[in-house]
C-alpha positions as CSV (number, residue, x, y, z in Angstrom):
1,M,0.0,0.0,0.0
2,L,2.9,2.4,0.8
3,Q,4.4,1.7,-2.6
4,Q,1.1,2.4,-4.3
5,F,0.8,5.7,-2.4
6,R,4.3,6.7,-3.5
7,R,3.4,6.0,-7.1
8,S,0.3,8.1,-6.7
9,L,2.5,11.0,-5.6
10,E,4.0,11.0,-9.1
11,N,0.5,12.1,-10.3
12,G,0.4,15.9,-10.0
13,V,-3.4,16.1,-10.0
14,F,-3.6,13.6,-7.1
15,C,-1.1,15.7,-5.2
16,M,-2.9,18.9,-5.9
17,I,-6.2,17.4,-4.7
18,L,-4.4,16.3,-1.5
19,A,-2.9,19.8,-1.1
20,S,-6.4,21.3,-1.5
21,F,-7.8,19.0,1.1
22,F,-5.2,19.9,3.6
23,F,-5.5,23.6,3.0
24,A,-9.3,23.3,3.5
25,I,-8.7,21.4,6.8
26,M,-6.3,24.2,7.8
27,G,-9.0,26.8,7.1
28,A,-11.7,24.9,9.0
29,S,-9.3,24.3,12.0
30,V,-8.4,28.0,12.1
31,K,-12.1,29.0,11.9
32,I,-12.9,26.8,14.9
33,S,-9.9,28.0,16.9
34,L,-10.8,31.7,16.2
35,R,-14.0,31.3,18.2
36,E,-11.7,31.4,21.3
37,V,-8.4,33.0,20.4
38,P,-7.6,36.2,18.5
39,V,-6.2,36.2,15.0
40,Y,-2.6,37.0,16.0
41,E,-2.6,33.9,18.2
42,A,-3.8,31.7,15.4
43,V,-1.2,33.2,13.1
44,F,1.5,32.5,15.7
45,F,0.6,28.8,16.1
46,R,0.1,28.3,12.4
47,S,3.6,29.9,11.7
48,I,5.7,28.4,14.6
49,I,4.5,24.9,13.9
50,S,5.3,25.2,10.2
51,A,8.6,26.9,11.0
52,V,9.7,24.0,13.1
53,L,8.7,21.4,10.5
54,V,10.3,23.4,7.6
55,A,13.5,23.8,9.6
56,T,13.6,20.1,10.2
57,F,13.2,19.5,6.5
58,I,16.0,22.0,5.7
59,G,18.3,20.3,8.2
60,F,17.5,16.9,6.7
61,R,18.0,18.0,3.1
62,K,21.0,20.2,4.0
63,K,19.6,23.3,2.4
64,S,20.5,26.9,3.3
65,F,18.7,28.8,6.1
66,V,20.1,32.2,5.0
67,G,19.5,32.0,1.3
68,N,21.2,34.0,-1.5
69,K,18.8,37.0,-1.6
70,P,18.0,37.6,2.1
71,L,16.4,41.1,1.6
72,L,14.0,39.8,-1.1
73,L,13.3,36.7,1.1
74,M,12.4,38.9,4.0
75,G,10.2,41.0,1.8
76,R,8.4,37.9,0.6
77,G,8.1,36.7,4.2
78,F,6.6,40.0,5.4
79,A,4.1,40.1,2.5
80,G,3.1,36.5,3.4
81,F,2.7,37.5,7.1
82,I,0.3,40.3,6.1
83,A,-1.6,38.1,3.7
84,L,-1.9,35.4,6.4
85,N,-3.4,37.8,8.9
86,L,-5.9,39.2,6.4
87,N,-6.9,35.7,5.4
88,F,-7.4,34.5,9.0
89,Y,-9.4,37.6,9.8
90,A,-11.7,37.0,6.8
91,I,-12.1,33.3,7.8
92,S,-13.2,34.4,11.3
93,K,-15.9,36.8,10.0
94,I,-17.3,35.4,6.7
95,S,-18.0,31.9,5.4
96,L,-15.1,29.6,5.0
97,G,-15.9,29.1,1.3
98,D,-16.1,32.8,0.5
99,A,-12.9,33.5,2.4
100,T,-11.0,30.7,0.6
101,L,-12.2,31.9,-2.8
102,L,-11.2,35.5,-2.1
103,N,-7.8,34.3,-1.1
104,Q,-7.6,32.2,-4.3
105,T,-7.9,35.3,-6.4
106,S,-4.1,35.8,-6.2
107,P,-3.4,34.4,-9.7
108,L,-5.5,37.2,-11.1
109,F,-3.5,39.8,-9.3
110,V,-0.2,38.0,-10.1
111,A,-1.1,38.5,-13.8
112,L,-1.8,42.2,-13.2
113,F,1.4,42.8,-11.1
114,S,3.5,40.9,-13.7
115,V,2.8,43.7,-16.1
116,W,4.1,46.3,-13.7
117,F,6.9,44.5,-12.0
118,L,8.1,41.9,-14.5
119,N,7.3,43.9,-17.8
120,E,5.1,41.1,-19.1
121,K,2.5,41.8,-21.8
122,F,-1.2,41.8,-20.9
123,S,-3.4,40.7,-23.8
124,A,-6.9,41.8,-24.6
125,K,-8.2,38.3,-23.6
126,A,-6.5,38.5,-20.3
127,L,-8.0,42.0,-19.7
128,I,-11.5,40.6,-20.4
129,L,-11.0,37.6,-18.2
130,S,-9.7,39.9,-15.4
131,L,-12.8,42.1,-15.7
132,I,-15.0,39.0,-15.5
133,S,-13.2,37.9,-12.4
134,F,-13.9,41.3,-10.8
135,V,-17.6,40.8,-11.5
136,G,-17.5,37.5,-9.7
137,I,-15.6,39.1,-6.8
138,A,-18.3,41.7,-6.6
139,L,-21.0,39.0,-6.5
140,I,-19.3,37.4,-3.5
141,M,-18.6,40.6,-1.6
142,K,-22.1,42.0,-2.4
143,P,-21.3,45.6,-1.8
144,T,-24.1,48.2,-1.5
145,F,-24.2,51.9,-1.1
146,S,-25.0,51.6,2.6
147,H,-22.8,48.6,3.5
148,F,-19.5,47.1,2.6
149,H,-18.4,44.0,4.4
150,F,-14.9,44.8,5.7
151,A,-14.0,41.1,6.3
152,A,-14.7,40.3,2.7
153,L,-12.5,43.3,1.7
154,A,-9.8,41.9,4.0
155,G,-10.0,38.5,2.3
156,L,-9.6,40.2,-1.1
157,L,-6.7,42.2,0.2
158,G,-5.1,39.0,1.4
159,G,-5.2,37.6,-2.1
160,I,-3.7,40.9,-3.4
161,V,-0.8,40.8,-0.9
162,A,-0.3,37.1,-1.5
163,A,0.1,38.0,-5.2
164,L,2.9,40.4,-4.3
165,A,4.6,37.6,-2.4
166,Y,4.3,35.4,-5.5
167,V,5.9,38.0,-7.7
168,A,8.8,38.0,-5.3
169,I,8.9,34.2,-5.5
170,S,9.3,34.5,-9.3
171,Q,12.5,36.4,-8.6
172,L,13.7,33.8,-6.0
173,H,13.0,30.3,-7.4
174,E,16.2,30.2,-9.4
175,S,18.4,31.3,-6.6
176,D,16.9,29.8,-3.5
177,S,15.3,26.6,-2.4
178,F,11.5,26.6,-1.8
179,L,12.3,25.3,1.7
180,T,14.4,28.5,2.3
181,M,11.6,30.7,1.1
182,A,9.1,28.8,3.3
183,F,11.4,29.1,6.3
184,Y,11.7,32.9,5.9
185,F,7.9,33.2,5.6
186,T,7.2,31.0,8.7
187,A,10.0,32.4,10.8
188,I,9.1,36.0,10.0
189,S,5.5,35.3,10.7
190,S,6.3,33.7,14.0
191,I,8.6,36.6,15.1
192,L,6.2,39.4,14.1
193,S,3.1,37.7,15.6
194,T,4.8,37.0,18.9
195,P,4.4,40.4,20.5
196,L,0.9,40.8,19.1
197,M,0.0,37.4,20.4
198,I,1.4,38.1,23.9
199,H,-0.5,41.4,24.1
200,H,-3.8,39.7,23.2
201,A,-3.0,36.3,24.6
202,V,-5.9,34.0,25.4
203,I,-5.3,30.6,27.0
204,P,-7.1,28.2,24.5
205,T,-9.1,25.2,25.6
206,S,-7.7,21.8,24.8
207,F,-9.9,21.5,21.8
208,A,-8.9,24.9,20.4
209,L,-5.3,24.1,21.0
210,L,-5.7,20.9,19.1
211,C,-7.3,22.8,16.2
212,L,-4.4,25.3,16.2
213,I,-1.9,22.4,16.0
214,L,-3.9,20.8,13.3
215,A,-3.9,24.0,11.3
216,G,-0.1,24.2,11.5
217,I,0.4,20.6,10.5
218,S,-2.2,20.5,7.7
219,G,-0.9,23.7,6.3
220,T,2.6,22.3,6.1
221,F,1.5,19.1,4.5
222,G,-0.7,21.0,2.1
223,Q,2.4,22.9,1.0
224,L,4.5,19.7,0.6
225,F,1.8,18.1,-1.6
226,L,1.5,21.3,-3.6
227,T,5.2,21.1,-4.2
228,Y,5.0,17.5,-5.4
229,A,2.2,18.5,-7.7
230,Y,4.2,21.1,-9.5
231,K,7.3,18.9,-9.4
232,N,5.6,16.1,-11.3
233,E,3.3,17.9,-13.7
234,E,3.3,20.9,-16.0
235,A,2.2,23.9,-13.9
236,S,-0.3,25.0,-16.6
237,W,-2.1,21.7,-16.3
238,V,-2.1,21.2,-12.5
239,A,-2.6,24.8,-11.3
240,P,-6.3,25.0,-12.0
241,F,-6.9,22.0,-9.8
242,S,-5.9,24.2,-6.8
243,Y,-9.4,25.6,-6.9
244,I,-10.7,22.3,-5.6
245,A,-9.7,23.8,-2.2
246,V,-12.7,26.2,-2.7
247,I,-15.1,23.2,-3.2
248,F,-13.6,21.5,-0.1
249,S,-14.0,24.7,1.9
250,F,-17.6,25.2,0.9
251,T,-18.3,21.6,1.8
252,L,-16.6,21.9,5.3
253,G,-18.4,25.2,5.8
254,I,-21.8,23.5,5.2
255,L,-21.0,20.4,7.3
256,I,-19.2,22.0,10.2
257,F,-20.5,25.6,10.4
258,N,-23.9,25.3,8.7
259,E,-22.8,28.0,6.2
260,I,-25.2,27.6,3.3
261,P,-23.9,29.7,0.4
262,D,-26.4,32.0,-1.3
263,F,-27.0,32.2,-5.0
264,Y,-24.7,35.2,-5.5
265,S,-21.8,33.5,-3.7
266,L,-22.1,30.4,-5.8
267,L,-22.5,32.4,-9.0
268,G,-19.6,34.6,-8.1
269,S,-17.4,31.7,-7.1
270,A,-18.1,29.9,-10.4
271,T,-17.3,33.1,-12.3
272,V,-14.0,33.7,-10.6
273,I,-12.9,30.1,-10.8
274,V,-13.6,29.8,-14.5
275,A,-12.1,33.2,-15.4
276,C,-8.9,32.5,-13.3
277,I,-8.5,29.0,-14.9
278,L,-8.8,30.5,-18.4
279,L,-6.4,33.2,-17.3
280,L,-3.9,30.5,-16.2
281,R,-4.3,28.7,-19.5
282,L,-3.4,31.9,-21.4
283,K,0.0,31.9,-19.8
284,K,2.6,30.0,-21.8
285,K,4.9,29.9,-18.8
286,P,3.9,29.3,-15.2
287,L,2.6,32.2,-13.2
288,P,4.8,33.1,-10.2
289,S,2.1,31.6,-8.0
290,E,2.7,28.3,-9.8
291,V,6.3,28.1,-8.5
292,P,6.4,25.1,-6.1
293,L,5.6,27.2,-3.0
294,E,2.3,29.0,-2.2
295,I,0.5,30.0,-0.6
296,F,1.5,28.9,3.0
297,E,-1.3,32.0,3.0
């Protein structure tokens, strides 16, 4: 059975489905724990557990902790920290499925930022698909003249900041190991969240603590399976399957939190997913977000 599982890991789609499942478990675990602890505390536990696990992998594989571009690595880590906080805040306030989908808009913004920072061309088709994506985002956020859901905006900002982190990754993947990038992100997030966590510290119950630990472990395994997915398949083929995480999240939201999505959320989610998948397909080379790393956010 173990050999059969190892052979399955050579299938990028299988690995991406596993990664999506673990990321959905991470989101659900975080949402449960945030009923008792503040966002900063959840960020700390999520980060410190992953930092320890990634450091162990670095030591085992004898990779560099420092890296070749420390300033850019720190910038990527800081952006990831901000994105993680925004994502967790959104998870605590809106449905798990909506928060996951808004965070998964990062490929859209990577395409936009690539024009500004990487001097890439932006075709008319890409512009149309981007506009369609924004329509889907509007359906999910459901803004009105009298009310705008700040948590939904935070979730969207999380996807935007994560996209900035991915643009940095595109400049790092040839010079530094993905483990080094992951270590900077988790270490910086652990350090920056520590004083905030201490100031707002809440002693979690045993169940909440278990959820926090599960979030850290599942997030790390999600990252590893994501890496295997991109390692064993063409990124342009396997990347769209990352949106299965949205389906898993909506399912967990219904089963655990009784979060029944309304018509506008479902229509908006379908619109964003289809538009982003088509946008990914337009790229002849992998988007920066398709480098074997993401989204620990």
